[in-house]
mmCIF file of the N, C-alpha and C atoms, coordinates in Angstrom:
data_MODEL
# 
_entry.id   MODEL 
# 
loop_
_atom_site.group_PDB 
_atom_site.id 
_atom_site.type_symbol 
_atom_site.label_atom_id 
_atom_site.label_alt_id 
_atom_site.label_comp_id 
_atom_site.label_asym_id 
_atom_site.label_entity_id 
_atom_site.label_seq_id 
_atom_site.pdbx_PDB_ins_code 
_atom_site.Cartn_x 
_atom_site.Cartn_y 
_atom_site.Cartn_z 
_atom_site.occupancy 
_atom_site.B_iso_or_equiv 
_atom_site.pdbx_formal_charge 
_atom_site.auth_seq_id 
_atom_site.auth_comp_id 
_atom_site.auth_asym_id 
_atom_site.auth_atom_id 
_atom_site.pdbx_PDB_model_num 
ATOM 1   N N  . MET A 1 1  ? 2.645   21.893  -1.424 1.00 0.00 ? 1  MET A N  1 
ATOM 2   C CA . MET A 1 1  ? 3.081   21.004  -2.473 1.00 0.00 ? 1  MET A CA 1 
ATOM 3   C C  . MET A 1 1  ? 2.546   19.605  -2.180 1.00 0.00 ? 1  MET A C  1 
ATOM 4   N N  . ASN A 1 2  ? 1.961   19.003  -3.166 1.00 0.00 ? 2  ASN A N  1 
ATOM 5   C CA . ASN A 1 2  ? 1.397   17.676  -3.001 1.00 0.00 ? 2  ASN A CA 1 
ATOM 6   C C  . ASN A 1 2  ? 2.126   16.707  -3.931 1.00 0.00 ? 2  ASN A C  1 
ATOM 7   N N  . SER A 1 3  ? 2.357   15.524  -3.444 1.00 0.00 ? 3  SER A N  1 
ATOM 8   C CA . SER A 1 3  ? 3.017   14.491  -4.238 1.00 0.00 ? 3  SER A CA 1 
ATOM 9   C C  . SER A 1 3  ? 2.326   13.162  -3.981 1.00 0.00 ? 3  SER A C  1 
ATOM 10  N N  . ASP A 1 4  ? 2.670   12.176  -4.799 1.00 0.00 ? 4  ASP A N  1 
ATOM 11  C CA . ASP A 1 4  ? 2.122   10.839  -4.572 1.00 0.00 ? 4  ASP A CA 1 
ATOM 12  C C  . ASP A 1 4  ? 2.489   10.336  -3.186 1.00 0.00 ? 4  ASP A C  1 
ATOM 13  N N  . LEU A 1 5  ? 3.692   10.644  -2.746 1.00 0.00 ? 5  LEU A N  1 
ATOM 14  C CA . LEU A 1 5  ? 4.147   10.183  -1.435 1.00 0.00 ? 5  LEU A CA 1 
ATOM 15  C C  . LEU A 1 5  ? 3.334   10.816  -0.308 1.00 0.00 ? 5  LEU A C  1 
ATOM 16  N N  . THR A 1 6  ? 3.095   12.117  -0.377 1.00 0.00 ? 6  THR A N  1 
ATOM 17  C CA . THR A 1 6  ? 2.302   12.756  0.680  1.00 0.00 ? 6  THR A CA 1 
ATOM 18  C C  . THR A 1 6  ? 0.857   12.274  0.639  1.00 0.00 ? 6  THR A C  1 
ATOM 19  N N  . GLU A 1 7  ? 0.317   12.079  -0.561 1.00 0.00 ? 7  GLU A N  1 
ATOM 20  C CA . GLU A 1 7  ? -1.049  11.573  -0.677 1.00 0.00 ? 7  GLU A CA 1 
ATOM 21  C C  . GLU A 1 7  ? -1.142  10.134  -0.172 1.00 0.00 ? 7  GLU A C  1 
ATOM 22  N N  . PHE A 1 8  ? -0.163  9.305   -0.507 1.00 0.00 ? 8  PHE A N  1 
ATOM 23  C CA . PHE A 1 8  ? -0.117  7.926   -0.020 1.00 0.00 ? 8  PHE A CA 1 
ATOM 24  C C  . PHE A 1 8  ? -0.109  7.916   1.510  1.00 0.00 ? 8  PHE A C  1 
ATOM 25  N N  . THR A 1 9  ? 0.753   8.728   2.092  1.00 0.00 ? 9  THR A N  1 
ATOM 26  C CA . THR A 1 9  ? 0.873   8.794   3.556  1.00 0.00 ? 9  THR A CA 1 
ATOM 27  C C  . THR A 1 9  ? -0.440  9.249   4.186  1.00 0.00 ? 9  THR A C  1 
ATOM 28  N N  . ARG A 1 10 ? -1.084  10.250  3.591  1.00 0.00 ? 10 ARG A N  1 
ATOM 29  C CA . ARG A 1 10 ? -2.361  10.745  4.118  1.00 0.00 ? 10 ARG A CA 1 
ATOM 30  C C  . ARG A 1 10 ? -3.428  9.657   4.052  1.00 0.00 ? 10 ARG A C  1 
ATOM 31  N N  . CYS A 1 11 ? -3.495  8.946   2.947  1.00 0.00 ? 11 CYS A N  1 
ATOM 32  C CA . CYS A 1 11 ? -4.521  7.906   2.771  1.00 0.00 ? 11 CYS A CA 1 
ATOM 33  C C  . CYS A 1 11 ? -4.300  6.714   3.701  1.00 0.00 ? 11 CYS A C  1 
ATOM 34  N N  . ILE A 1 12 ? -3.066  6.383   3.964  1.00 0.00 ? 12 ILE A N  1 
ATOM 35  C CA . ILE A 1 12 ? -2.732  5.229   4.804  1.00 0.00 ? 12 ILE A CA 1 
ATOM 36  C C  . ILE A 1 12 ? -3.017  5.503   6.281  1.00 0.00 ? 12 ILE A C  1 
ATOM 37  N N  . ARG A 1 13 ? -2.977  6.755   6.651  1.00 0.00 ? 13 ARG A N  1 
ATOM 38  C CA . ARG A 1 13 ? -3.084  7.144   8.067  1.00 0.00 ? 13 ARG A CA 1 
ATOM 39  C C  . ARG A 1 13 ? -4.335  6.607   8.758  1.00 0.00 ? 13 ARG A C  1 
ATOM 40  N N  . ASP A 1 14 ? -5.466  6.604   8.081  1.00 0.00 ? 14 ASP A N  1 
ATOM 41  C CA . ASP A 1 14 ? -6.729  6.193   8.700  1.00 0.00 ? 14 ASP A CA 1 
ATOM 42  C C  . ASP A 1 14 ? -7.117  4.803   8.214  1.00 0.00 ? 14 ASP A C  1 
ATOM 43  N N  . ARG A 1 15 ? -6.683  3.784   8.955  1.00 0.00 ? 15 ARG A N  1 
ATOM 44  C CA . ARG A 1 15 ? -6.913  2.386   8.550  1.00 0.00 ? 15 ARG A CA 1 
ATOM 45  C C  . ARG A 1 15 ? -8.390  2.032   8.448  1.00 0.00 ? 15 ARG A C  1 
ATOM 46  N N  . GLU A 1 16 ? -9.217  2.704   9.173  1.00 0.00 ? 16 GLU A N  1 
ATOM 47  C CA . GLU A 1 16 ? -10.649 2.380   9.154  1.00 0.00 ? 16 GLU A CA 1 
ATOM 48  C C  . GLU A 1 16 ? -11.351 2.941   7.916  1.00 0.00 ? 16 GLU A C  1 
ATOM 49  N N  . ASN A 1 17 ? -10.710 3.843   7.197  1.00 0.00 ? 17 ASN A N  1 
ATOM 50  C CA . ASN A 1 17 ? -11.294 4.456   6.018  1.00 0.00 ? 17 ASN A CA 1 
ATOM 51  C C  . ASN A 1 17 ? -10.910 3.617   4.789  1.00 0.00 ? 17 ASN A C  1 
ATOM 52  N N  . ILE A 1 18 ? -11.776 2.691   4.444  1.00 0.00 ? 18 ILE A N  1 
ATOM 53  C CA . ILE A 1 18 ? -11.501 1.739   3.364  1.00 0.00 ? 18 ILE A CA 1 
ATOM 54  C C  . ILE A 1 18 ? -11.284 2.459   2.035  1.00 0.00 ? 18 ILE A C  1 
ATOM 55  N N  . LYS A 1 19 ? -12.089 3.464   1.742  1.00 0.00 ? 19 LYS A N  1 
ATOM 56  C CA . LYS A 1 19 ? -11.933 4.196   0.479  1.00 0.00 ? 19 LYS A CA 1 
ATOM 57  C C  . LYS A 1 19 ? -10.570 4.877   0.393  1.00 0.00 ? 19 LYS A C  1 
ATOM 58  N N  . ALA A 1 20 ? -10.109 5.441   1.499  1.00 0.00 ? 20 ALA A N  1 
ATOM 59  C CA . ALA A 1 20 ? -8.790  6.083   1.513  1.00 0.00 ? 20 ALA A CA 1 
ATOM 60  C C  . ALA A 1 20 ? -7.692  5.041   1.308  1.00 0.00 ? 20 ALA A C  1 
ATOM 61  N N  . LEU A 1 21 ? -7.815  3.905   1.990  1.00 0.00 ? 21 LEU A N  1 
ATOM 62  C CA . LEU A 1 21 ? -6.817  2.842   1.799  1.00 0.00 ? 21 LEU A CA 1 
ATOM 63  C C  . LEU A 1 21 ? -6.785  2.368   0.355  1.00 0.00 ? 21 LEU A C  1 
ATOM 64  N N  . GLU A 1 22 ? -7.962  2.187   -0.227 1.00 0.00 ? 22 GLU A N  1 
ATOM 65  C CA . GLU A 1 22 ? -8.021  1.751   -1.620 1.00 0.00 ? 22 GLU A CA 1 
ATOM 66  C C  . GLU A 1 22 ? -7.391  2.780   -2.554 1.00 0.00 ? 22 GLU A C  1 
ATOM 67  N N  . SER A 1 23 ? -7.562  4.045   -2.251 1.00 0.00 ? 23 SER A N  1 
ATOM 68  C CA . SER A 1 23 ? -6.974  5.068   -3.124 1.00 0.00 ? 23 SER A CA 1 
ATOM 69  C C  . SER A 1 23 ? -5.463  5.166   -2.944 1.00 0.00 ? 23 SER A C  1 
ATOM 70  N N  . ALA A 1 24 ? -4.938  4.683   -1.835 1.00 0.00 ? 24 ALA A N  1 
ATOM 71  C CA . ALA A 1 24 ? -3.491  4.703   -1.606 1.00 0.00 ? 24 ALA A CA 1 
ATOM 72  C C  . ALA A 1 24 ? -2.777  3.638   -2.432 1.00 0.00 ? 24 ALA A C  1 
ATOM 73  N N  . ILE A 1 25 ? -3.431  2.539   -2.687 1.00 0.00 ? 25 ILE A N  1 
ATOM 74  C CA . ILE A 1 25 ? -2.782  1.392   -3.338 1.00 0.00 ? 25 ILE A CA 1 
ATOM 75  C C  . ILE A 1 25 ? -2.183  1.750   -4.701 1.00 0.00 ? 25 ILE A C  1 
ATOM 76  N N  . PRO A 1 26 ? -2.924  2.377   -5.611 1.00 0.00 ? 26 PRO A N  1 
ATOM 77  C CA . PRO A 1 26 ? -2.310  2.685   -6.911 1.00 0.00 ? 26 PRO A CA 1 
ATOM 78  C C  . PRO A 1 26 ? -1.226  3.766   -6.849 1.00 0.00 ? 26 PRO A C  1 
ATOM 79  N N  . LEU A 1 27 ? -1.169  4.502   -5.748 1.00 0.00 ? 27 LEU A N  1 
ATOM 80  C CA . LEU A 1 27 ? -0.133  5.528   -5.604 1.00 0.00 ? 27 LEU A CA 1 
ATOM 81  C C  . LEU A 1 27 ? 1.239   4.921   -5.346 1.00 0.00 ? 27 LEU A C  1 
ATOM 82  N N  . TYR A 1 28 ? 1.245   3.735   -4.787 1.00 0.00 ? 28 TYR A N  1 
ATOM 83  C CA . TYR A 1 28 ? 2.517   3.065   -4.491 1.00 0.00 ? 28 TYR A CA 1 
ATOM 84  C C  . TYR A 1 28 ? 3.107   2.549   -5.802 1.00 0.00 ? 28 TYR A C  1 
ATOM 85  N N  . GLN A 1 29 ? 4.272   3.038   -6.154 1.00 0.00 ? 29 GLN A N  1 
ATOM 86  C CA . GLN A 1 29 ? 4.898   2.668   -7.416 1.00 0.00 ? 29 GLN A CA 1 
ATOM 87  C C  . GLN A 1 29 ? 6.158   1.832   -7.224 1.00 0.00 ? 29 GLN A C  1 
ATOM 88  N N  . GLY A 1 30 ? 6.339   1.300   -6.040 1.00 0.00 ? 30 GLY A N  1 
ATOM 89  C CA . GLY A 1 30 ? 7.508   0.477   -5.774 1.00 0.00 ? 30 GLY A CA 1 
ATOM 90  C C  . GLY A 1 30 ? 8.543   1.205   -4.950 1.00 0.00 ? 30 GLY A C  1 
ATOM 91  N N  . THR A 1 31 ? 9.635   0.551   -4.770 1.00 0.00 ? 31 THR A N  1 
ATOM 92  C CA . THR A 1 31 ? 10.711  1.041   -3.926 1.00 0.00 ? 31 THR A CA 1 
ATOM 93  C C  . THR A 1 31 ? 11.339  2.293   -4.531 1.00 0.00 ? 31 THR A C  1 
ATOM 94  N N  . PHE A 1 32 ? 11.632  3.275   -3.651 1.00 0.00 ? 32 PHE A N  1 
ATOM 95  C CA . PHE A 1 32 ? 12.306  4.504   -4.088 1.00 0.00 ? 32 PHE A CA 1 
ATOM 96  C C  . PHE A 1 32 ? 13.631  4.189   -4.752 1.00 0.00 ? 32 PHE A C  1 
ATOM 97  N N  . PHE A 1 33 ? 13.896  4.802   -5.839 1.00 0.00 ? 33 PHE A N  1 
ATOM 98  C CA . PHE A 1 33 ? 15.197  4.717   -6.502 1.00 0.00 ? 33 PHE A CA 1 
ATOM 99  C C  . PHE A 1 33 ? 15.732  3.286   -6.546 1.00 0.00 ? 33 PHE A C  1 
ATOM 100 N N  . GLU A 1 34 ? 14.835  2.346   -6.756 1.00 0.00 ? 34 GLU A N  1 
ATOM 101 C CA . GLU A 1 34 ? 15.189  0.928   -6.706 1.00 0.00 ? 34 GLU A CA 1 
ATOM 102 C C  . GLU A 1 34 ? 16.381  0.601   -7.616 1.00 0.00 ? 34 GLU A C  1 
ATOM 103 N N  . GLU A 1 35 ? 16.374  1.156   -8.791 1.00 0.00 ? 35 GLU A N  1 
ATOM 104 C CA . GLU A 1 35 ? 17.444  0.854   -9.731 1.00 0.00 ? 35 GLU A CA 1 
ATOM 105 C C  . GLU A 1 35 ? 18.763  1.537   -9.387 1.00 0.00 ? 35 GLU A C  1 
ATOM 106 N N  . GLU A 1 36 ? 18.727  2.546   -8.525 1.00 0.00 ? 36 GLU A N  1 
ATOM 107 C CA . GLU A 1 36 ? 19.941  3.289   -8.171 1.00 0.00 ? 36 GLU A CA 1 
ATOM 108 C C  . GLU A 1 36 ? 20.706  2.669   -7.002 1.00 0.00 ? 36 GLU A C  1 
ATOM 109 N N  . GLY A 1 37 ? 20.004  2.015   -6.094 1.00 0.00 ? 37 GLY A N  1 
ATOM 110 C CA . GLY A 1 37 ? 20.642  1.362   -4.955 1.00 0.00 ? 37 GLY A CA 1 
ATOM 111 C C  . GLY A 1 37 ? 21.221  2.314   -3.922 1.00 0.00 ? 37 GLY A C  1 
ATOM 112 N N  . TYR A 1 38 ? 20.595  3.469   -3.737 1.00 0.00 ? 38 TYR A N  1 
ATOM 113 C CA . TYR A 1 38 ? 21.077  4.435   -2.748 1.00 0.00 ? 38 TYR A CA 1 
ATOM 114 C C  . TYR A 1 38 ? 20.893  3.889   -1.331 1.00 0.00 ? 38 TYR A C  1 
ATOM 115 N N  . GLU A 1 39 ? 21.967  3.832   -0.580 1.00 0.00 ? 39 GLU A N  1 
ATOM 116 C CA . GLU A 1 39 ? 21.885  3.319   0.791  1.00 0.00 ? 39 GLU A CA 1 
ATOM 117 C C  . GLU A 1 39 ? 21.150  4.270   1.731  1.00 0.00 ? 39 GLU A C  1 
ATOM 118 N N  . TRP A 1 40 ? 21.255  5.569   1.494  1.00 0.00 ? 40 TRP A N  1 
ATOM 119 C CA . TRP A 1 40 ? 20.674  6.564   2.389  1.00 0.00 ? 40 TRP A CA 1 
ATOM 120 C C  . TRP A 1 40 ? 19.149  6.506   2.433  1.00 0.00 ? 40 TRP A C  1 
ATOM 121 N N  . ILE A 1 41 ? 18.518  5.898   1.438  1.00 0.00 ? 41 ILE A N  1 
ATOM 122 C CA . ILE A 1 41 ? 17.056  5.859   1.383  1.00 0.00 ? 41 ILE A CA 1 
ATOM 123 C C  . ILE A 1 41 ? 16.479  4.545   1.916  1.00 0.00 ? 41 ILE A C  1 
ATOM 124 N N  . MET A 1 42 ? 17.330  3.583   2.242  1.00 0.00 ? 42 MET A N  1 
ATOM 125 C CA . MET A 1 42 ? 16.859  2.236   2.605  1.00 0.00 ? 42 MET A CA 1 
ATOM 126 C C  . MET A 1 42 ? 15.881  2.208   3.770  1.00 0.00 ? 42 MET A C  1 
ATOM 127 N N  . ASP A 1 43 ? 16.118  3.011   4.811  1.00 0.00 ? 43 ASP A N  1 
ATOM 128 C CA . ASP A 1 43 ? 15.193  3.013   5.951  1.00 0.00 ? 43 ASP A CA 1 
ATOM 129 C C  . ASP A 1 43 ? 13.792  3.456   5.533  1.00 0.00 ? 43 ASP A C  1 
ATOM 130 N N  . LYS A 1 44 ? 13.721  4.506   4.744  1.00 0.00 ? 44 LYS A N  1 
ATOM 131 C CA . LYS A 1 44 ? 12.421  5.003   4.291  1.00 0.00 ? 44 LYS A CA 1 
ATOM 132 C C  . LYS A 1 44 ? 11.761  4.020   3.329  1.00 0.00 ? 44 LYS A C  1 
ATOM 133 N N  . GLU A 1 45 ? 12.550  3.386   2.471  1.00 0.00 ? 45 GLU A N  1 
ATOM 134 C CA . GLU A 1 45 ? 12.001  2.385   1.547  1.00 0.00 ? 45 GLU A CA 1 
ATOM 135 C C  . GLU A 1 45 ? 11.260  1.307   2.313  1.00 0.00 ? 45 GLU A C  1 
ATOM 136 N N  . GLY A 1 46 ? 11.912  0.769   3.310  1.00 0.00 ? 46 GLY A N  1 
ATOM 137 C CA . GLY A 1 46 ? 11.308  -0.300  4.095  1.00 0.00 ? 46 GLY A CA 1 
ATOM 138 C C  . GLY A 1 46 ? 10.027  0.137   4.771  1.00 0.00 ? 46 GLY A C  1 
ATOM 139 N N  . LYS A 1 47 ? 10.012  1.368   5.261  1.00 0.00 ? 47 LYS A N  1 
ATOM 140 C CA . LYS A 1 47 ? 8.827   1.894   5.938  1.00 0.00 ? 47 LYS A CA 1 
ATOM 141 C C  . LYS A 1 47 ? 7.635   1.935   4.984  1.00 0.00 ? 47 LYS A C  1 
ATOM 142 N N  . PHE A 1 48 ? 7.825   2.478   3.789  1.00 0.00 ? 48 PHE A N  1 
ATOM 143 C CA . PHE A 1 48 ? 6.717   2.596   2.848  1.00 0.00 ? 48 PHE A CA 1 
ATOM 144 C C  . PHE A 1 48 ? 6.325   1.252   2.247  1.00 0.00 ? 48 PHE A C  1 
ATOM 145 N N  . ASP A 1 49 ? 7.296   0.374   2.070  1.00 0.00 ? 49 ASP A N  1 
ATOM 146 C CA . ASP A 1 49 ? 6.981   -0.982  1.619  1.00 0.00 ? 49 ASP A CA 1 
ATOM 147 C C  . ASP A 1 49 ? 6.068   -1.668  2.634  1.00 0.00 ? 49 ASP A C  1 
ATOM 148 N N  . MET A 1 50 ? 6.394   -1.529  3.911  1.00 0.00 ? 50 MET A N  1 
ATOM 149 C CA . MET A 1 50 ? 5.597   -2.170  4.966  1.00 0.00 ? 50 MET A CA 1 
ATOM 150 C C  . MET A 1 50 ? 4.212   -1.534  5.078  1.00 0.00 ? 50 MET A C  1 
ATOM 151 N N  . LEU A 1 51 ? 4.122   -0.219  4.924  1.00 0.00 ? 51 LEU A N  1 
ATOM 152 C CA . LEU A 1 51 ? 2.813   0.439   4.954  1.00 0.00 ? 51 LEU A CA 1 
ATOM 153 C C  . LEU A 1 51 ? 1.932   -0.062  3.811  1.00 0.00 ? 51 LEU A C  1 
ATOM 154 N N  . TYR A 1 52 ? 2.530   -0.226  2.648  1.00 0.00 ? 52 TYR A N  1 
ATOM 155 C CA . TYR A 1 52 ? 1.797   -0.731  1.485  1.00 0.00 ? 52 TYR A CA 1 
ATOM 156 C C  . TYR A 1 52 ? 1.304   -2.150  1.732  1.00 0.00 ? 52 TYR A C  1 
ATOM 157 N N  . LEU A 1 53 ? 2.191   -3.021  2.177  1.00 0.00 ? 53 LEU A N  1 
ATOM 158 C CA . LEU A 1 53 ? 1.802   -4.413  2.445  1.00 0.00 ? 53 LEU A CA 1 
ATOM 159 C C  . LEU A 1 53 ? 0.763   -4.504  3.547  1.00 0.00 ? 53 LEU A C  1 
ATOM 160 N N  . ASP A 1 54 ? 0.912   -3.693  4.572  1.00 0.00 ? 54 ASP A N  1 
ATOM 161 C CA . ASP A 1 54 ? -0.052  -3.668  5.668  1.00 0.00 ? 54 ASP A CA 1 
ATOM 162 C C  . ASP A 1 54 ? -1.433  -3.242  5.162  1.00 0.00 ? 54 ASP A C  1 
ATOM 163 N N  . ALA A 1 55 ? -1.466  -2.240  4.282  1.00 0.00 ? 55 ALA A N  1 
ATOM 164 C CA . ALA A 1 55 ? -2.741  -1.786  3.717  1.00 0.00 ? 55 ALA A CA 1 
ATOM 165 C C  . ALA A 1 55 ? -3.371  -2.885  2.866  1.00 0.00 ? 55 ALA A C  1 
ATOM 166 N N  . LEU A 1 56 ? -2.561  -3.566  2.071  1.00 0.00 ? 56 LEU A N  1 
ATOM 167 C CA . LEU A 1 56 ? -3.083  -4.675  1.267  1.00 0.00 ? 56 LEU A CA 1 
ATOM 168 C C  . LEU A 1 56 ? -3.680  -5.765  2.151  1.00 0.00 ? 56 LEU A C  1 
ATOM 169 N N  . GLN A 1 57 ? -2.979  -6.116  3.215  1.00 0.00 ? 57 GLN A N  1 
ATOM 170 C CA . GLN A 1 57 ? -3.468  -7.155  4.122  1.00 0.00 ? 57 GLN A CA 1 
ATOM 171 C C  . GLN A 1 57 ? -4.754  -6.723  4.810  1.00 0.00 ? 57 GLN A C  1 
ATOM 172 N N  . TYR A 1 58 ? -4.804  -5.470  5.248  1.00 0.00 ? 58 TYR A N  1 
ATOM 173 C CA . TYR A 1 58 ? -6.002  -4.951  5.905  1.00 0.00 ? 58 TYR A CA 1 
ATOM 174 C C  . TYR A 1 58 ? -7.195  -5.004  4.951  1.00 0.00 ? 58 TYR A C  1 
ATOM 175 N N  . LEU A 1 59 ? -6.979  -4.576  3.703  1.00 0.00 ? 59 LEU A N  1 
ATOM 176 C CA . LEU A 1 59 ? -8.065  -4.607  2.722  1.00 0.00 ? 59 LEU A CA 1 
ATOM 177 C C  . LEU A 1 59 ? -8.489  -6.043  2.405  1.00 0.00 ? 59 LEU A C  1 
ATOM 178 N N  . ALA A 1 60 ? -7.538  -6.941  2.278  1.00 0.00 ? 60 ALA A N  1 
ATOM 179 C CA . ALA A 1 60 ? -7.869  -8.347  2.025  1.00 0.00 ? 60 ALA A CA 1 
ATOM 180 C C  . ALA A 1 60 ? -8.692  -8.915  3.182  1.00 0.00 ? 60 ALA A C  1 
ATOM 181 N N  . ASP A 1 61 ? -8.280  -8.639  4.403  1.00 0.00 ? 61 ASP A N  1 
ATOM 182 C CA . ASP A 1 61 ? -9.033  -9.107  5.579  1.00 0.00 ? 61 ASP A CA 1 
ATOM 183 C C  . ASP A 1 61 ? -10.439 -8.510  5.599  1.00 0.00 ? 61 ASP A C  1 
ATOM 184 N N  . HIS A 1 62 ? -10.531 -7.227  5.311  1.00 0.00 ? 62 HIS A N  1 
ATOM 185 C CA . HIS A 1 62 ? -11.825 -6.533  5.301  1.00 0.00 ? 62 HIS A CA 1 
ATOM 186 C C  . HIS A 1 62 ? -12.777 -7.191  4.305  1.00 0.00 ? 62 HIS A C  1 
ATOM 187 N N  . TYR A 1 63 ? -12.298 -7.413  3.081  1.00 0.00 ? 63 TYR A N  1 
ATOM 188 C CA . TYR A 1 63 ? -13.169 -7.980  2.056  1.00 0.00 ? 63 TYR A CA 1 
ATOM 189 C C  . TYR A 1 63 ? -13.426 -9.467  2.263  1.00 0.00 ? 63 TYR A C  1 
ATOM 190 N N  . SER A 1 64 ? -12.534 -10.137 2.940  1.00 0.00 ? 64 SER A N  1 
ATOM 191 C CA . SER A 1 64 ? -12.777 -11.530 3.305  1.00 0.00 ? 64 SER A CA 1 
ATOM 192 C C  . SER A 1 64 ? -13.952 -11.614 4.280  1.00 0.00 ? 64 SER A C  1 
ATOM 193 N N  . LYS A 1 65 ? -13.948 -10.734 5.269  1.00 0.00 ? 65 LYS A N  1 
ATOM 194 C CA . LYS A 1 65 ? -15.039 -10.705 6.258  1.00 0.00 ? 65 LYS A CA 1 
ATOM 195 C C  . LYS A 1 65 ? -16.363 -10.323 5.615  1.00 0.00 ? 65 LYS A C  1 
ATOM 196 N N  . LYS A 1 66 ? -16.308 -9.470  4.590  1.00 0.00 ? 66 LYS A N  1 
ATOM 197 C CA . LYS A 1 66 ? -17.524 -9.028  3.895  1.00 0.00 ? 66 LYS A CA 1 
ATOM 198 C C  . LYS A 1 66 ? -17.998 -10.048 2.861  1.00 0.00 ? 66 LYS A C  1 
ATOM 199 N N  . GLY A 1 67 ? -17.173 -11.070 2.590  1.00 0.00 ? 67 GLY A N  1 
ATOM 200 C CA . GLY A 1 67 ? -17.535 -12.076 1.604  1.00 0.00 ? 67 GLY A CA 1 
ATOM 201 C C  . GLY A 1 67 ? -17.424 -11.587 0.165  1.00 0.00 ? 67 GLY A C  1 
ATOM 202 N N  . MET A 1 68 ? -16.632 -10.549 -0.038 1.00 0.00 ? 68 MET A N  1 
ATOM 203 C CA . MET A 1 68 ? -16.459 -9.976  -1.375 1.00 0.00 ? 68 MET A CA 1 
ATOM 204 C C  . MET A 1 68 ? -15.212 -10.597 -2.013 1.00 0.00 ? 68 MET A C  1 
ATOM 205 N N  . LYS A 1 69 ? -15.422 -11.778 -2.584 1.00 0.00 ? 69 LYS A N  1 
ATOM 206 C CA . LYS A 1 69 ? -14.299 -12.586 -3.073 1.00 0.00 ? 69 LYS A CA 1 
ATOM 207 C C  . LYS A 1 69 ? -13.509 -11.923 -4.194 1.00 0.00 ? 69 LYS A C  1 
ATOM 208 N N  . HIS A 1 70 ? -14.162 -11.175 -5.061 1.00 0.00 ? 70 HIS A N  1 
ATOM 209 C CA . HIS A 1 70 ? -13.438 -10.541 -6.165 1.00 0.00 ? 70 HIS A CA 1 
ATOM 210 C C  . HIS A 1 70 ? -12.448 -9.489  -5.653 1.00 0.00 ? 70 HIS A C  1 
ATOM 211 N N  . LYS A 1 71 ? -12.850 -8.734  -4.646 1.00 0.00 ? 71 LYS A N  1 
ATOM 212 C CA . LYS A 1 71 ? -11.933 -7.733  -4.069 1.00 0.00 ? 71 LYS A CA 1 
ATOM 213 C C  . LYS A 1 71 ? -10.848 -8.425  -3.243 1.00 0.00 ? 71 LYS A C  1 
ATOM 214 N N  . LEU A 1 72 ? -11.212 -9.454  -2.516 1.00 0.00 ? 72 LEU A N  1 
ATOM 215 C CA . LEU A 1 72 ? -10.236 -10.225 -1.755 1.00 0.00 ? 72 LEU A CA 1 
ATOM 216 C C  . LEU A 1 72 ? -9.168  -10.778 -2.704 1.00 0.00 ? 72 LEU A C  1 
ATOM 217 N N  . PHE A 1 73 ? -9.591  -11.365 -3.805 1.00 0.00 ? 73 PHE A N  1 
ATOM 218 C CA . PHE A 1 73 ? -8.663  -11.920 -4.780 1.00 0.00 ? 73 PHE A CA 1 
ATOM 219 C C  . PHE A 1 73 ? -7.734  -10.842 -5.329 1.00 0.00 ? 73 PHE A C  1 
ATOM 220 N N  . TYR A 1 74 ? -8.268  -9.663  -5.615 1.00 0.00 ? 74 TYR A N  1 
ATOM 221 C CA . TYR A 1 74 ? -7.469  -8.559  -6.151 1.00 0.00 ? 74 TYR A CA 1 
ATOM 222 C C  . TYR A 1 74 ? -6.338  -8.184  -5.187 1.00 0.00 ? 74 TYR A C  1 
ATOM 223 N N  . TYR A 1 75 ? -6.660  -7.986  -3.920 1.00 0.00 ? 75 TYR A N  1 
ATOM 224 C CA . TYR A 1 75 ? -5.639  -7.563  -2.954 1.00 0.00 ? 75 TYR A CA 1 
ATOM 225 C C  . TYR A 1 75 ? -4.665  -8.686  -2.622 1.00 0.00 ? 75 TYR A C  1 
ATOM 226 N N  . GLU A 1 76 ? -5.142  -9.911  -2.603 1.00 0.00 ? 76 GLU A N  1 
ATOM 227 C CA . GLU A 1 76 ? -4.228  -11.042 -2.408 1.00 0.00 ? 76 GLU A CA 1 
ATOM 228 C C  . GLU A 1 76 ? -3.245  -11.162 -3.579 1.00 0.00 ? 76 GLU A C  1 
ATOM 229 N N  . THR A 1 77 ? -3.734  -10.920 -4.773 1.00 0.00 ? 77 THR A N  1 
ATOM 230 C CA . THR A 1 77 ? -2.864  -10.968 -5.955 1.00 0.00 ? 77 THR A CA 1 
ATOM 231 C C  . THR A 1 77 ? -1.786  -9.884  -5.883 1.00 0.00 ? 77 THR A C  1 
ATOM 232 N N  . LEU A 1 78 ? -2.155  -8.696  -5.455 1.00 0.00 ? 78 LEU A N  1 
ATOM 233 C CA . LEU A 1 78 ? -1.167  -7.627  -5.303 1.00 0.00 ? 78 LEU A CA 1 
ATOM 234 C C  . LEU A 1 78 ? -0.115  -7.993  -4.263 1.00 0.00 ? 78 LEU A C  1 
ATOM 235 N N  . MET A 1 79 ? -0.542  -8.644  -3.181 1.00 0.00 ? 79 MET A N  1 
ATOM 236 C CA . MET A 1 79 ? 0.428   -9.066  -2.157 1.00 0.00 ? 79 MET A CA 1 
ATOM 237 C C  . MET A 1 79 ? 1.384   -10.107 -2.718 1.00 0.00 ? 79 MET A C  1 
ATOM 238 N N  . GLU A 1 80 ? 0.865   -11.035 -3.494 1.00 0.00 ? 80 GLU A N  1 
ATOM 239 C CA . GLU A 1 80 ? 1.709   -12.087 -4.071 1.00 0.00 ? 80 GLU A CA 1 
ATOM 240 C C  . GLU A 1 80 ? 2.729   -11.516 -5.048 1.00 0.00 ? 80 GLU A C  1 
ATOM 241 N N  . ARG A 1 81 ? 2.345   -10.490 -5.788 1.00 0.00 ? 81 ARG A N  1 
ATOM 242 C CA . ARG A 1 81 ? 3.245   -9.870  -6.763 1.00 0.00 ? 81 ARG A CA 1 
ATOM 243 C C  . ARG A 1 81 ? 4.359   -9.066  -6.113 1.00 0.00 ? 81 ARG A C  1 
ATOM 244 N N  . PHE A 1 82 ? 4.100   -8.634  -4.893 1.00 0.00 ? 82 PHE A N  1 
ATOM 245 C CA . PHE A 1 82 ? 5.094   -7.815  -4.197 1.00 0.00 ? 82 PHE A CA 1 
ATOM 246 C C  . PHE A 1 82 ? 6.291   -8.651  -3.845 1.00 0.00 ? 82 PHE A C  1 
# 
């Protein structure tokens, strides 16, 4: 069985694989059950939120070093919106 969560986790695993990291970003749809406020999911929510932010920062740093300002701007904007 495959889900966005399992695919996100698989893509995030290899930080050096830029294409995989980029494909993980649109899979992140925000905090689990955000509108429900379930306490039992809070630990996992924080984990995936941090993985998402870490991936955004890694991609921003990568494109900054490459001088690719349009991609850098895109990932910085996503971080600001979070």
